[in-house]
C-alpha positions as CSV (number, residue, x, y, z in Angstrom):
1,M,0.3,0.3,-0.3
2,V,1.4,3.6,-1.0
3,Y,3.0,5.1,2.2
4,H,3.1,2.2,4.6
5,D,6.1,1.9,5.2
6,L,8.4,4.8,4.8
7,I,11.9,5.1,4.6
8,F,14.0,8.1,4.4
9,T,17.5,8.9,3.0
10,D,17.2,12.3,2.0
11,I,16.0,15.6,3.8
12,K,14.1,17.1,0.4
13,R,12.4,14.5,0.5
14,L,10.5,14.0,4.0
15,E,10.1,17.2,3.1
16,A,7.8,16.8,0.5
17,C,6.1,14.4,1.9
18,N,5.0,16.3,5.0
19,N,4.4,18.9,2.4
20,L,1.6,16.3,0.6
21,F,0.5,15.6,3.9
22,N,-0.1,19.1,4.9
23,Q,-1.7,20.1,1.7
24,T,-4.2,16.8,2.3
25,R,-4.4,18.1,5.7
26,R,-5.6,22.1,4.3
27,Q,-8.1,20.8,1.7
28,R,-10.0,18.6,4.9
29,Q,-10.0,21.5,7.6
30,H,-11.2,24.0,5.0
31,N,-13.5,21.6,3.1
32,L,-12.1,22.5,0.3
33,N,-12.5,20.2,-3.6
34,Q,-11.2,22.1,-6.4
35,S,-7.3,21.5,-5.8
36,F,-4.3,19.7,-7.3
37,Y,-4.3,18.1,-3.8
38,S,-6.7,15.5,-2.9
39,R,-8.2,15.6,0.7
40,I,-7.7,11.9,1.5
41,N,-5.6,11.8,4.8
42,Y,-2.4,9.8,3.0
43,A,-0.6,10.1,6.8
44,S,-3.3,8.3,8.0
45,F,-1.7,5.0,5.8
46,V,1.6,5.1,7.5
47,H,2.2,2.4,9.9
48,S,6.0,2.7,9.7
49,L,8.4,5.3,9.4
50,D,12.1,4.1,9.8
51,L,14.4,7.8,9.6
52,S,17.6,5.7,10.2
53,M,19.7,5.7,6.9
54,L,18.6,9.6,6.7
55,Q,21.9,11.0,5.6
56,R,21.8,14.9,7.5
57,K,20.6,14.0,10.3
58,D,21.9,17.8,11.4
59,V,19.4,19.6,9.3
60,L,16.3,16.8,11.0
61,R,14.5,19.6,12.8
62,N,11.6,18.6,15.4
63,T,9.1,20.8,14.0
64,L,9.2,18.8,10.7
65,L,9.0,15.6,12.8
66,L,6.3,17.0,14.7
67,D,3.9,18.5,11.2
68,F,5.0,14.9,9.9
69,T,3.5,12.7,12.4
70,I,0.7,14.8,13.6
71,D,-2.2,13.3,11.4
72,C,0.2,9.6,11.5
73,Q,-2.8,7.7,13.8
74,Q,-1.8,4.4,12.8
75,L,1.6,4.8,13.1
76,R,3.4,1.5,14.5
77,S,7.3,1.6,13.7
78,L,9.5,4.8,14.2
79,N,13.6,4.4,14.2
80,L,14.5,7.5,15.1
81,Y,18.5,6.1,15.0
82,N,20.9,8.6,15.2
83,C,18.4,11.6,14.8
84,F,20.0,13.6,17.9
85,T,18.6,16.9,16.9
86,I,14.8,15.1,18.0
87,N,14.5,16.9,21.8
88,N,12.8,15.7,24.7
89,D,9.2,17.9,24.4
90,A,9.3,16.6,20.7
91,M,9.5,13.1,21.5
92,I,6.4,13.6,24.6
93,N,3.7,15.0,21.4
94,I,5.1,11.9,19.7
95,L,4.9,9.9,22.4
96,L,0.9,11.0,22.8
97,Q,-0.4,11.8,19.4
98,C,1.0,8.5,18.0
99,S,-1.3,6.2,20.3
100,Q,-0.7,2.9,18.2
101,L,3.5,2.9,18.4
102,E,4.6,-0.7,18.7
103,K,7.8,-0.4,18.7
104,L,10.2,2.2,19.2
105,S,13.7,2.9,18.5
106,L,15.9,5.8,20.5
107,A,20.0,4.3,19.5
108,G,22.1,7.1,19.3
109,A,18.9,9.7,19.8
110,T,21.2,11.5,22.3
111,G,19.0,14.1,22.5
112,I,15.9,12.3,24.1
113,D,16.2,11.4,27.6
114,A,15.0,9.2,30.4
115,S,12.4,12.2,31.3
116,C,9.5,12.1,28.0
117,F,8.8,8.8,29.1
118,L,8.2,9.6,32.8
119,H,5.8,12.2,31.8
120,H,3.1,12.4,34.1
121,R,1.1,12.5,30.6
122,V,3.2,10.3,28.7
123,L,2.9,7.6,31.9
124,R,-1.2,8.1,31.8
125,Y,-2.1,8.5,28.3
126,G,1.0,7.0,25.5
127,C,2.9,4.4,25.7
128,K,-0.2,1.7,26.1
129,R,0.4,-0.6,22.6
130,L,4.4,-0.3,22.8
131,R,6.4,-3.7,22.5
132,H,9.6,-3.2,21.6
133,L,12.0,-0.5,22.7
134,N,15.6,0.5,22.1
135,L,17.8,2.9,24.4
136,N,20.9,1.4,22.9
137,M,23.8,3.8,22.4
138,N,22.8,6.5,24.4
139,P,25.1,7.0,27.3
140,L,23.2,10.2,29.1
141,F,19.9,9.0,28.7
142,F,18.9,8.6,32.0
143,Q,21.5,11.3,33.7
144,S,18.7,13.8,34.8
145,S,18.3,15.4,38.8
146,R,14.2,14.9,38.4
147,R,12.5,13.0,40.2
148,Y,9.5,10.8,39.5
149,S,7.7,8.9,42.3
150,T,4.3,6.9,40.7
151,I,5.3,4.6,37.9
152,S,3.1,2.6,35.6
153,K,4.5,-0.1,34.1
154,L,4.4,-0.2,30.7
155,P,1.0,-3.2,29.6
156,I,2.9,-5.1,26.9
157,L,6.3,-4.0,26.7
158,E,8.2,-7.2,24.8
159,T,11.1,-6.9,24.0
160,L,14.1,-3.7,25.9
161,K,17.7,-3.3,24.1
162,L,20.0,-1.3,26.0
163,G,23.9,0.1,25.7
164,H,26.3,1.9,26.6
165,V,24.9,3.1,29.7
166,H,27.8,3.9,32.6
167,W,28.9,5.2,36.0
168,N,30.9,4.8,38.4
169,D,28.3,4.7,40.9
170,T,24.7,3.2,40.3
171,R,23.0,5.3,43.3
172,K,23.7,8.0,41.3
173,T,21.9,7.1,37.8
174,S,18.6,8.7,39.0
175,L,16.4,7.7,36.6
176,F,17.6,4.4,35.4
177,V,15.6,2.4,38.5
178,P,12.8,4.1,37.6
179,M,13.1,3.3,34.2
180,M,13.6,-0.4,35.2
181,I,10.2,-0.1,36.2
182,L,8.2,1.2,33.9
183,C,9.9,-2.2,31.7
184,A,9.8,-4.6,33.9
185,N,7.1,-6.0,31.4
186,A,9.9,-7.1,29.4
187,H,10.3,-10.1,28.5
188,T,13.4,-10.1,25.8
189,V,16.3,-8.0,27.2
190,R,19.4,-7.7,25.3
191,L,22.2,-5.8,27.3
192,D,25.3,-4.2,25.4
193,S,28.6,-2.9,27.1
194,M,27.4,-2.3,30.4
195,S,28.6,-3.4,33.9
196,S,26.9,-5.6,36.8
197,P,25.6,-3.6,38.4
198,L,23.3,-2.1,36.1
199,I,22.6,-5.4,35.2
200,Q,21.7,-6.5,37.8
201,I,19.3,-3.6,39.0
202,C,17.9,-4.6,35.0
203,L,17.0,-8.3,36.5
204,Q,15.9,-6.8,39.7
205,S,13.3,-4.8,38.3
206,C,12.6,-7.4,35.2
207,R,11.7,-10.6,36.7
208,M,9.5,-12.0,33.2
209,I,12.5,-11.9,31.3
210,Q,12.8,-15.2,28.8
211,H,15.5,-14.6,27.0
212,M,18.6,-12.9,27.7
213,T,21.7,-11.0,25.5
214,L,24.4,-9.8,27.1
215,L,26.7,-8.5,24.4
216,R,30.5,-7.0,25.6
217,C,29.2,-6.9,29.3
218,D,31.4,-7.2,32.8
219,L,30.2,-9.8,34.3
220,D,31.4,-10.9,38.3
221,E,29.8,-13.5,40.7
222,E,27.3,-11.3,42.0
223,L,25.8,-11.3,38.7
224,W,25.9,-14.9,38.3
225,I,23.7,-15.7,41.4
226,Q,21.5,-12.8,40.2
227,I,20.7,-14.4,37.1
228,Q,20.6,-17.7,38.6
229,Q,17.6,-16.6,41.2
230,Q,16.4,-15.0,37.9
231,Q,16.1,-18.2,36.3
232,Q,14.5,-19.8,39.9
233,Q,11.2,-17.2,39.0
234,Q,11.1,-17.4,35.6
235,R,12.4,-20.3,32.8
236,L,15.1,-19.2,30.8
237,I,14.8,-19.6,26.8
238,T,17.6,-18.3,25.5
239,F,21.0,-17.2,27.4
240,V,23.8,-15.7,24.7
241,L,26.9,-13.8,25.8
242,D,28.9,-12.8,23.0
243,S,32.8,-10.6,23.8
244,C,31.6,-10.1,27.8
245,I,34.4,-10.4,29.9
246,V,34.2,-12.6,33.7
247,T,35.9,-9.5,36.2
248,D,36.3,-9.9,40.7
249,G,33.6,-6.6,40.6
250,I,36.6,-4.5,41.8
251,S,39.8,-4.3,39.7
252,K,37.8,-4.2,36.3
253,K,40.6,-7.3,35.1
254,Q,39.6,-10.9,33.8
255,K,39.9,-13.5,36.4
256,T,41.3,-17.6,35.1
257,D,38.9,-20.4,34.8
258,T,36.6,-20.6,37.8
259,S,35.4,-17.6,37.4
260,F,32.4,-19.5,35.1
261,Q,32.1,-21.5,37.8
262,G,28.2,-19.6,38.0
263,L,27.9,-20.7,34.8
264,M,28.1,-24.8,35.4
265,D,25.3,-24.0,38.3
266,L,22.7,-22.8,36.4
267,D,20.2,-25.0,35.0
268,L,20.6,-26.1,31.0
269,T,18.2,-28.8,30.1
270,R,15.2,-26.4,28.8
271,L,17.5,-23.5,27.0
272,D,16.4,-22.9,23.4
273,W,19.4,-20.7,22.1
274,I,22.6,-20.8,23.8
275,G,25.9,-18.9,22.5
276,F,29.1,-17.7,24.0
277,K,30.4,-15.8,21.3
278,R,33.9,-14.4,21.2
279,M,34.4,-15.8,23.9
280,M,37.1,-18.5,25.8
281,I,35.3,-20.5,28.0
282,P,37.5,-23.5,30.2
283,R,37.8,-26.7,28.6
284,L,36.3,-27.9,31.8
285,V,32.4,-25.9,31.6
286,M,32.1,-25.9,28.0
287,N,32.1,-30.5,28.5
288,H,29.5,-29.5,31.0
289,V,27.8,-27.4,29.1
290,V,26.9,-29.7,26.0
291,S,26.9,-33.0,28.0
292,H,23.3,-31.2,30.1
293,I,22.4,-29.3,27.6
294,S,18.4,-30.8,25.9
295,G,18.9,-32.2,23.0
296,Y,15.3,-31.8,21.6
297,D,14.5,-28.5,22.8
298,L,17.8,-26.7,21.8
299,T,17.7,-25.4,18.6
300,R,20.6,-22.3,18.5
301,F,23.7,-22.4,19.3
302,D,27.3,-19.7,19.0
303,C,30.2,-22.0,20.2
304,P,33.5,-20.0,22.1
305,D,36.4,-19.5,20.8
306,S,37.8,-22.3,22.9
307,M,35.2,-24.8,21.7
308,T,36.7,-27.9,21.2
309,D,36.3,-31.1,18.4
310,D,35.6,-33.4,21.1
311,A,32.4,-30.7,22.7
312,L,31.1,-30.6,19.0
313,K,31.4,-34.1,18.4
314,T,29.1,-34.2,22.0
315,L,26.6,-31.3,20.3
316,I,26.3,-33.3,16.9
317,H,25.6,-36.8,18.7
318,R,23.2,-34.9,21.4
319,C,20.9,-32.1,19.0
320,P,19.5,-34.2,16.1
321,S,17.7,-30.4,15.1
322,L,19.6,-27.5,15.1
323,T,19.1,-24.4,13.1
324,H,21.3,-21.8,14.1
325,L,25.4,-22.7,14.5
326,S,28.0,-20.0,14.7
327,V,31.4,-21.7,14.6
328,G,34.9,-19.1,15.8
329,L,37.7,-20.6,14.2
330,V,40.3,-21.0,16.6
331,H,43.2,-20.2,13.8
332,P,46.6,-21.9,14.2
333,T,49.7,-20.6,15.1
334,G,53.3,-22.4,14.8
335,N,53.2,-24.2,17.7
336,D,50.1,-25.8,16.9
337,D,50.4,-29.5,15.1
338,D,48.3,-30.3,11.8
339,D,45.3,-32.4,13.8
340,G,44.4,-29.3,16.0
341,H,46.5,-29.9,18.9
342,T,46.7,-26.6,20.8
343,Q,50.1,-25.8,23.1
344,R,47.9,-25.8,26.0
345,G,45.9,-29.2,25.1
346,W,42.7,-28.8,23.7
347,T,41.9,-29.3,20.3
348,R,40.6,-27.0,18.2
349,I,37.5,-27.8,15.3
350,K,38.8,-29.5,12.7
351,F,37.2,-29.3,9.2
352,T,35.8,-33.1,9.1
353,T,33.9,-32.8,12.1
354,L,32.1,-29.1,10.6
355,I,31.8,-31.3,7.5
356,Q,29.8,-33.9,9.9
357,A,27.6,-31.0,11.5
358,L,26.5,-30.1,8.0
359,D,25.7,-33.7,7.3
360,T,23.7,-34.4,10.7
361,W,21.3,-31.1,10.4
362,K,21.2,-31.0,6.3
363,T,17.1,-30.7,7.0
364,T,17.3,-28.9,9.5
365,M,19.8,-25.8,9.3
366,T,18.6,-22.8,8.4
367,W,21.8,-20.5,9.4
368,F,25.8,-21.5,9.8
369,E,28.6,-19.5,10.1
370,L,32.2,-19.1,10.5
371,H,33.5,-16.1,11.5
372,G,37.1,-14.9,12.8
373,G,36.7,-15.1,16.6
374,R,37.2,-12.5,18.7
375,R,41.0,-11.7,18.1
376,G,40.4,-12.7,14.1
377,T,42.5,-13.8,11.9
378,R,46.2,-13.7,11.8
379,H,47.8,-17.2,11.8
380,W,47.8,-20.1,9.4
381,T,49.9,-22.8,7.9
382,D,50.2,-24.3,4.8
383,A,48.4,-27.6,6.3
384,W,45.0,-25.3,7.9
385,K,44.7,-23.2,3.9
386,R,44.6,-26.9,2.5
387,Q,42.0,-28.3,4.9
388,Q,40.3,-25.0,4.1
389,Q,40.0,-25.5,0.8
390,A,38.5,-29.1,1.3
391,F,35.8,-27.8,3.3
392,I,35.6,-25.0,0.7
393,D,35.0,-28.1,-2.4
394,Y,32.7,-29.8,0.2
395,L,30.3,-26.7,0.7
396,C,30.0,-26.5,-3.6
397,T,30.1,-30.3,-4.3
398,G,28.8,-31.6,-1.3
399,Q,25.3,-32.7,0.3
400,K,21.7,-30.0,-0.9
401,N,20.6,-28.1,1.5
402,K,17.6,-26.5,0.5
403,Q,16.8,-24.7,3.8
404,L,19.9,-23.1,4.8
405,E,19.0,-19.1,4.2
406,V,22.6,-17.6,6.1
407,L,25.6,-18.7,5.2
408,L,28.5,-16.8,7.0
409,L,32.4,-17.3,6.0
410,D,33.9,-14.6,6.4
411,G,35.8,-16.5,9.0
412,L,37.8,-18.2,6.1
413,T,41.6,-17.0,5.2
414,E,41.0,-18.7,1.9
415,P,39.0,-17.3,-1.1
416,F,36.3,-18.3,-3.2
417,T,36.5,-18.0,-6.4
418,T,33.3,-16.9,-9.1
419,T,32.9,-20.1,-9.8
420,D,32.3,-21.9,-6.1
421,I,29.8,-19.1,-5.5
422,V,27.9,-20.8,-8.5
423,H,28.1,-23.8,-6.8
424,L,27.2,-22.2,-3.4
425,A,24.4,-21.0,-5.6
426,H,23.3,-24.2,-6.7
427,Q,23.3,-26.6,-2.9
428,Y,21.8,-23.8,-0.8
429,P,19.3,-22.0,-3.3
430,A,17.1,-20.4,-0.3
431,I,19.8,-18.0,0.8
432,Q,19.4,-14.9,1.7
433,Y,22.4,-13.2,3.2
434,V,25.8,-14.6,2.3
435,A,29.2,-13.5,3.7
436,F,32.7,-14.9,1.8
437,K,36.1,-14.2,1.2
438,L,37.0,-13.7,-2.3
439,Q,39.6,-13.6,-5.2
440,Q,40.3,-11.2,-7.4
441,T,37.6,-11.0,-9.9
442,H,35.7,-8.4,-11.9
443,S,32.5,-7.1,-10.9
444,K,30.3,-8.4,-14.0
445,D,31.9,-11.7,-12.8
446,L,30.5,-11.2,-9.3
447,E,27.8,-9.9,-10.4
448,Q,26.7,-12.9,-12.3
449,A,27.4,-15.6,-9.9
450,I,25.9,-13.4,-7.1
451,Q,22.6,-13.4,-9.1
452,Q,22.1,-16.9,-9.3
453,W,20.4,-17.0,-5.8
454,N,17.0,-15.5,-7.0
455,G,15.7,-14.4,-3.1
456,L,19.6,-13.2,-2.5
457,E,18.2,-10.2,0.1
458,G,22.0,-9.2,0.5
459,F,25.8,-10.4,0.2
460,L,29.1,-9.0,1.8
461,C,32.6,-9.8,-0.3
462,V,34.9,-8.9,2.9
463,N,37.5,-8.4,0.7
464,H,35.9,-5.6,-1.6
465,D,39.7,-4.2,-2.7
466,N,39.5,-7.3,-4.9
467,L,37.1,-6.4,-7.0
468,V,38.2,-5.2,-10.2
469,Q,35.7,-2.7,-12.4
470,W,35.8,-2.9,-16.3
471,P,36.0,0.4,-18.1
472,N,32.6,-0.4,-19.6
473,D,30.9,-1.3,-16.5
474,S,27.6,1.0,-15.8
475,W,26.9,2.8,-12.6
476,R,23.7,1.1,-12.8
477,E,25.9,-2.7,-12.6
478,W,27.7,-1.2,-9.9
479,K,24.5,0.5,-7.7
480,W,22.6,-3.2,-8.0
481,M,25.6,-4.6,-6.1
482,D,25.8,-1.9,-3.4
483,V,22.8,-2.3,-2.7
484,K,22.4,-5.8,-2.1
485,Q,25.9,-5.2,0.0
486,Q,23.9,-1.7,2.1
487,S,21.1,-4.6,2.4
488,F,23.7,-7.0,3.9
489,L,25.0,-4.1,6.4
490,R,21.5,-3.1,7.5
491,W,20.8,-6.2,8.6
492,K,23.7,-7.8,10.7
493,D,23.4,-3.7,12.8
494,I,19.8,-4.6,12.9
495,E,19.5,-5.8,16.4
496,A,21.4,-2.7,17.6
497,T,19.8,-0.1,15.7
498,G,16.0,-1.0,15.0
């Protein structure tokens, strides 16, 4: 439907659309019939407004946004990512006049703070249908001198995203506790770059959490205890740690392997998704995890960088219906042998075991990722290169998977050829997003290979510099690939900005 979902990249197009809404409003208010503009309220058709890709955020005026949304009574989704010029007064009016709002992203909107949600009129009349709230990348959001005594919860809030909230003393976070009370009904939380005391305040207020993701957060023993208490009150379905560091809570220095004892005390039997992406989990703890998960409940698993070959084999044996697998490749150093035995005494994941995993889950897997781990790709040996090439050959000629939708292979150091890309499109026809390294090739050859996927939404060529443009390549051909790559990057960032 026209004007149903609006995404603006140019401020002039936003102003032009606003002018249309204003002119149609004028026709209705003055009961005019003879004019170029219709009397139809086009603004009432708008369900989604996305300004996250607006190129000139600095010229976005509060009056323009207010004027645009005044007739958008059916607006359900609003994304103001990095719209730093929007202030509290404008946000209060939007929350009051857009009563159907269900999804709101204020990530990076640093001109707005928590007081707009705690305004007495908003508490009474606004946000009654809000389900998803993103407050990521706004470090000053909770700093205010105002005090609030009576706070009512958002009645149907489901998802809360917070990030980059930093204080030396949590007692000075005057609006953090009131906002957590406001968001107490959330059952999905995603916390990014937050300290343990603030995470504990969040967990103490939000007692209905079922899906928990901690990204780049500090974990200490007190937080492990809080998570255990949380799990006793409400079943935890998703528990994902990504790039987190376990500290002693005082010096903020990473502790020894005993710091993960709290993980062994959690109930892992009912989890649907568990992840330790870009983390080094001790071998004893990892063996405990894979031996205590429920093979019939678990569908998603993000391997830590320290995942052993034996642990992956146990996972294959215990989980017959895995749909998502993410693996961080630990690249060998000069101290490792060709069989994968590291200097620390554990065996890193072998490519033959990855092939066994793909064969086991060929009828269920929809997401497969090989990334470079927390430290990235730094060292490799000739034997490692040969093993990677054998794995690439398997991907191109092995068993066909018609269910796989996401294939991220940017962790491989060996590049693909355009012929390999064509073979991947034949082996995995349902792919929507794909990432890879590529040998030096012409852009037109890559475009022809990528077009073999009819339903492809986006792709990423990690080493984009290896693309050579022919002199007669048209702007349209490069624009097609640029749109696909932008679509991929936007999809990857949606967790943080959407």
